[in-house]
N, C-alpha and C positions, 0 to 999 in steps of 0.2 A: 496625609502621603501615601500615590497611588502606589499600590504593590502589581507586581506583576501577573498577579492571577486577573486583576482588576482591568490593566491593559487587553490582557488574551478575552476576558469576558465581554469587553465592547468592543474587541473587530468581529466577533464569532456573527453577527447578526449580518453587517457587511458581508463577509465571505462565505455565509451561506448565502444571500441576493448573487453575489457574482457565478458563484456555483450553478444554483438552479438557475438562472438566467442563461447560462453556455449550454446547460445540459437538455432543456429543453432546444437550443439550437443546434446540436451537431451529435445527440448522443445515437442517432442511427448509424451513422458513420464513424464517432471516435473510439470506439471497441475497434476494430479494424483497424485505425491506424495507431491504435496502441503497442495493438499484437505484435505490426505487421513492423513497427520501430521497435521492438528491443529482440527479436527475431533478426532482426539488421545487426544488432551488438557481438562483435566479435569479444565480449566480455561478461554478458547476462549469458549469453547462450552455453557457457562454460558449466553452469549453477547446475550440480547432479536433482538439486530438492531444495524448489521453489514454491515456497507459503505465500498463498495470495489473503484474497478477503472475497466473501459473500456480500455484493452490494446493496445496500439499504440507500432506499427514499432514490434519489441524484447523486451519487457516488458514480465517477464513472465503472461501466460493465468489462472487468477485467477474465470472462467467465471464456469469452472465443481465446483469449492467449492460454488459458488455464488448459481447455482444451488440445489444445493446439501444442504445448509443451506435454500435455501426457500421450498423445498420439506418437511423441517421438520418446519417448519412455524415459519423459524427465519424473522424477516424486512431486507429484503436487500435495499440498496440504492447503488446514485451512485453521485460524487460530480459535482457540477456545478459551471462554473466561473460567476459568479456575475457582476461586472467589476474590472479593474487592481486597487487595491491594498486592497482591498475588503477579507475578511475571502470567502472560499467558503460556499454555501448550502450542502445539500445535499437531494433527491431527494428521496422519494420510488420504488423498478422497481426490478422487477424479471423478469428470462430468460422469453423471448417471446413475451415482452412488445415491443413496438417501440423505439427508439431511435431519437434525433434533433443533427443537428452538433454542437459543439460547437467552444468557443472559441481553440486558438492553437492546432488545429485536432482531439480534444476530443470529444466523442458523452456523451451524458446525457439525462433524463428520459424527458419525452415532459412535456411543461407549468404548466399544469395540474396534474403533479401527485403531493400527499399532500411532505411537509417539515419535516423532521425525526431528530431527535435528536440523533447518533449511539453512542452506549456505547464500539464498536470495532472497529476500523478503519484498513486496508489495503490500506499502500500507496507504492504505485511504485517507485523504487530508479537507481540512478546509480551505488554507493556504499555502501558499508555499513564499519564501523569499530565494534570491540566486545565490545566497549561501550555504542553502538546502536548510534551512531553521522551515519547521514544522507546527501550524497552528493547527490545533486538533481538537477534542472533545470535551477536552478538560477531566477524563477520568483516570492519567496518568499510564495506560496501560502500557503502552509503546513505549514507551522511556521505559519501565522498568522493565520489558521482554526485553529491549536494543540492551542497555547497560548489563542482563546479566547473561545475556549470546557473545557478546563483545567479550566478555572478560575474559572466553577462553582460546576465540580465534576471528579471526577477519572474518565478518556477517555484511554482502551486501545489502542496502538500503535504498529502495527504490520508493519513492512516492511516488503514486500517482492520482492525474488530476490531470483538472481544464486550464490549460495556457492561461484562460483569463483569470484563475487563481492565484494570480500570481502578484505579491504585494510587494512596494520597496524591503519593510522590515517588519518582519516577525519577532516580537517579545521575545526576549531566552534568560537563559542561565545556564548554570554549567548541572542540572538535572535533564534539559533538555536535549536528548540524541540526535544529533543533526543525521540530514540522509545524504548517500554519498551524490545518488542521482535523484532525476526527477524527472519521471515517463507525464509526456503528453501528447494530445494530438495531433501537436507541430513536430514533438520530434522528442528524443531521450539527450540529455543533457544530464552535464555533469557539475554537481554542487561547487562552488567556491572558486572557478576556473576562467572566470568569465563568459560561464555559461555558453561554452562549446561544445557543437555537435558530436553527436556520435563519438562518443569515449570509447577510448580499445585499450587502457589501463588500471587498473585498481587505484582507485586515490591513495590507498592507505599502504602499497606498495612497489617497491623498484620494478619489476616480474608479473607480468601477467597471473590473476589468479586464478586462481583454480579458470482448422478456420468455423472457421463454423463452432456453433457455440453450444455444446449439448444441455439438456435442460435436465437437473433432479428435478424428482418428485416435490418440490414447494413451489410457492406462485414469492414471487419479486415484488407484481405489485403491490404499495397501498403501505409498504411496511414506514414505520419513521422516519423524520431525517436526521436521524442522529443517534450515534453510537458514542458509547461512553471513553 
C-alpha cells in the first residue's frame, strides 16, 4: 500500500527539477517581481511582523522584499530550528545584521536577537497546488509551526516560489497545514478560490485583517538544495 510519505517522496525529484529550471531562467527578475506583488496587496501590507527565510540553493530569493519591508518599519524575522520535532522559533532580523549557521544548511539570526510572533509567514516550497497545499522537504517543521501558531490567532501563510512549481494536486492529510496565498513572479494568488489575483480579504475572516537587497555577512552561493 502506498503511503502519503511515499507519494510525497516520489514527487520531490520532479519538483526540484521544475524549481531548478525556473530559477536558472528567472532568478534575476523574480525577486523584484515578488517584492512588487507583495507590496501591491492591501492585505499583506497590513502585517506588522513578517517572517521570511534565508534562501537555500534555488529557492526564490525574498531578501529584496524583506529589505523593503524593514525600510518601511515592518518587523522582519527569520526562522530558527530549535530541535527536531519542535515548532520553529522566529528571531527578529533585518538585512545587514549578522547570521549564524543553523541546522540543515540554514542560516538564522544570532542567539541574542529577540523572539517575535509573526502575523505573516513567507514559506519556501518545492511545489504547490491551487488549493494552497504545499510540498516541502519532509521534515514537517512548517506544518508543526503553523499548527501551533494558528491555535492562538489567525496567521497569514504565503507560500513563495516560481509559477512553474505549480502541480495539479499535492498529496496531503489533516496534518498538512494549507497556505492562504501563493506568491510567485506571476502574481499573488489566494488559495482555494479559483486562484484569483490580488486578494483583498483575509480568507479566514469576513473583514480585513489586520528595493534593493541588502547582503548580510554570509554567502548564499553553494548552499545545499534542500532544507528539512
